C-alpha positions as CSV (number, residue, x, y, z in Angstrom):
1,M,-8.7,4.8,-14.9
2,L,-7.3,8.4,-15.0
3,Y,-9.7,9.1,-17.9
4,K,-12.7,8.2,-15.8
5,K,-11.5,10.4,-12.9
6,Y,-11.2,13.4,-15.2
7,L,-14.6,12.6,-16.8
8,I,-16.2,12.5,-13.4
9,L,-14.5,15.8,-12.4
10,I,-15.5,17.6,-15.6
11,T,-19.1,16.3,-15.3
12,G,-19.3,17.5,-11.7
13,L,-18.0,21.0,-12.7
14,L,-20.5,21.3,-15.6
15,L,-23.4,20.3,-13.4
16,N,-22.5,23.1,-10.9
17,L,-22.2,25.9,-13.4
18,P,-24.7,28.7,-13.1
19,V,-27.9,28.2,-15.1
20,N,-27.7,30.1,-18.4
21,A,-31.0,32.0,-18.5
22,S,-30.8,32.3,-22.3
23,D,-30.5,28.5,-22.8
24,P,-33.7,27.5,-24.7
25,Q,-33.8,24.1,-22.9
26,I,-33.8,25.8,-19.5
27,H,-36.5,28.1,-20.6
28,M,-38.6,25.2,-21.9
29,L,-38.4,23.8,-18.3
30,V,-39.1,27.0,-16.4
31,D,-41.6,28.5,-18.7
32,T,-44.1,25.8,-17.7
33,C,-44.1,27.4,-14.2
34,I,-44.8,30.9,-15.4
35,A,-48.6,30.5,-15.9
36,C,-49.2,29.9,-12.2
37,H,-46.0,31.3,-10.5
38,G,-45.5,34.4,-12.6
39,T,-42.6,35.7,-14.7
40,D,-39.4,34.3,-13.4
41,G,-41.3,32.9,-10.4
42,S,-42.9,36.1,-9.0
43,S,-46.5,35.1,-8.6
44,V,-49.5,37.4,-9.3
45,G,-52.0,34.6,-8.6
46,S,-53.6,34.7,-5.2
47,A,-53.3,31.0,-4.4
48,T,-49.8,30.4,-5.8
49,P,-46.5,31.3,-4.0
50,N,-43.6,33.2,-5.3
51,I,-40.8,30.8,-6.1
52,A,-38.3,33.4,-7.2
53,N,-35.3,33.6,-4.9
54,M,-36.3,30.3,-3.3
55,R,-33.4,28.3,-1.9
56,E,-32.4,25.4,-4.2
57,K,-32.6,22.8,-1.5
58,L,-36.1,24.0,-0.5
59,F,-37.3,24.0,-4.1
60,I,-36.0,20.5,-4.7
61,K,-37.5,19.2,-1.5
62,A,-40.9,20.8,-2.3
63,M,-40.9,19.3,-5.8
64,Q,-39.8,15.8,-4.6
65,D,-42.4,15.8,-1.7
66,M,-45.2,16.8,-4.2
67,K,-43.9,14.3,-6.7
68,S,-44.0,11.4,-4.1
69,G,-47.4,12.6,-2.8
70,E,-46.0,13.2,0.7
71,R,-46.8,16.9,0.5
72,P,-50.5,17.7,-0.2
73,S,-51.0,19.6,-3.5
74,T,-53.7,20.1,-6.1
75,V,-52.2,20.1,-9.6
76,M,-48.5,20.1,-8.5
77,K,-48.3,16.4,-7.9
78,V,-49.2,15.8,-11.6
79,I,-46.8,18.5,-12.8
80,A,-43.9,17.4,-10.5
81,T,-44.2,13.8,-11.6
82,G,-43.3,14.9,-15.2
83,Y,-39.8,16.1,-14.2
84,T,-36.6,14.1,-13.7
85,D,-34.4,14.8,-10.6
86,N,-31.9,16.6,-12.9
87,E,-34.6,18.8,-14.4
88,I,-35.9,19.7,-11.0
89,K,-32.3,20.6,-10.0
90,I,-32.0,22.9,-13.1
91,M,-35.3,24.6,-12.3
92,A,-34.2,25.0,-8.6
93,Q,-31.0,26.7,-9.7
94,F,-32.8,29.0,-12.1
95,F,-35.4,30.2,-9.7
96,S,-32.9,30.6,-6.8
97,Q,-31.2,33.2,-9.0
98,Q,-34.3,35.2,-9.8
99,Q,-35.1,38.4,-7.9
100,A,-38.5,38.0,-6.1
101,I,-40.8,40.8,-7.0
102,P,-43.5,41.0,-4.3
103,H,-47.0,41.4,-5.6
104,R,-48.9,44.4,-4.3
105,Q,-51.9,43.4,-2.2
106,N,-54.5,45.1,-0.1
107,F,-53.7,44.7,3.6
108,D,-54.8,46.1,6.9
109,V,-52.2,48.6,8.2
110,E,-53.0,47.9,11.9
111,K,-52.8,44.1,11.4
112,A,-49.5,44.5,9.6
113,K,-48.1,46.5,12.5
114,K,-49.1,43.7,14.9
115,G,-47.8,41.1,12.5
116,R,-44.4,42.8,12.3
117,E,-44.0,42.5,16.1
118,L,-45.1,38.8,16.0
119,H,-42.7,38.1,13.1
120,N,-39.8,39.6,15.0
121,L,-40.7,37.5,18.1
122,Y,-41.4,34.1,16.4
123,C,-40.4,34.0,12.8
124,N,-37.3,36.2,12.3
125,G,-34.8,33.5,13.1
126,C,-35.4,31.5,9.9
127,H,-37.5,33.9,7.8
128,K,-35.4,37.0,8.4
129,I,-36.8,40.0,6.5
130,E,-34.0,42.5,7.0
131,G,-30.2,42.3,7.2
132,R,-29.6,38.9,5.7
133,T,-28.8,38.2,2.1
134,Q,-28.8,34.4,2.4
135,L,-32.2,33.1,3.5
136,L,-32.4,30.2,5.9
137,S,-35.9,29.5,4.7
138,N,-38.4,30.8,2.2
139,N,-38.8,34.5,1.7
140,L,-42.2,35.5,3.0
141,A,-42.0,39.2,2.0
142,G,-44.9,40.0,-0.4
143,Q,-46.0,36.4,-0.5
144,Q,-49.6,35.9,-1.5
145,M,-52.1,36.2,1.4
146,L,-54.4,33.4,0.4
147,Y,-51.5,31.1,-0.1
148,L,-49.9,31.9,3.2
149,R,-53.2,31.4,5.1
150,H,-53.7,28.1,3.4
151,R,-50.2,26.8,4.1
152,L,-50.2,28.0,7.8
153,T,-53.6,26.2,8.3
154,E,-52.1,23.0,6.7
155,F,-49.2,23.2,9.1
156,I,-51.3,23.9,12.2
157,N,-53.7,21.1,11.4
158,D,-50.9,18.6,10.7
159,A,-52.2,18.3,7.1
160,D,-48.6,18.4,5.7
161,P,-46.3,15.8,7.1
162,T,-43.3,17.4,5.3
163,I,-43.2,20.3,7.7
164,S,-39.8,20.5,9.4
165,P,-39.7,19.7,13.2
166,L,-38.3,23.2,13.7
167,M,-41.2,24.9,11.9
168,K,-43.7,22.6,13.7
169,N,-42.3,23.5,17.1
170,A,-42.2,27.2,16.2
171,L,-45.9,27.2,15.1
172,K,-46.9,25.3,18.2
173,H,-45.2,27.8,20.4
174,F,-46.8,30.6,18.4
175,I,-50.3,29.1,18.7
176,D,-49.9,28.3,22.4
177,N,-49.1,32.0,23.1
178,N,-51.3,33.8,20.6
179,S,-54.7,33.6,18.9
180,Q,-55.8,32.4,15.5
181,E,-56.3,36.1,14.7
182,S,-52.6,36.6,15.3
183,L,-51.8,34.4,12.3
184,D,-53.8,36.7,10.2
185,D,-51.7,39.6,11.5
186,L,-48.6,37.8,10.3
187,V,-50.2,37.3,6.9
188,H,-51.0,41.0,6.6
189,Y,-47.5,41.9,7.6
190,Y,-45.9,39.8,4.9
191,A,-48.4,41.2,2.4
192,S,-47.5,44.8,3.4
193,L,-43.9,44.2,2.3
194,G,-45.1,44.2,-1.3
195,G,-46.5,47.7,-0.9
196,K,-50.0,48.9,-1.3
């Protein structure tokens, strides 16, 4: 009986060790993401998000929601279905430890200025840009514009049932008090954080 307790304890400790980036098995898992999401999760494709520095719980939830079909996706449902829960956890841990490198995009400076004000009013509580090292939600700084527009539209049109109630209420409040164009200002602001 004591043997089983020690075995459970050791197994738990091993599963919580930091991901070793030089481990070939780990690279075999995460390298499949690079074609779309960029080296170490920093995307250069216009329709794919940065997943570098993504919180583990959010990564796991996104993958599980796409795997089950609950979250709308294009190719990701097929890809996510190919991974076990443990493999998804390993990938989540790896990408959470990667530094996000924002992709430089063309953005409208005036829209970005308006977007910064809107971000500070409506989004900063969860998607804090400055002053916090631990994100409450995904990092939007330098995220791809096309991807952000698409996801925001999905959220607004109730096309993604996996949206959190907090995000749903925040977006409703945003839309009730602003125009559709204001959403584009936000997108330009997040793009501006990657430089020009």
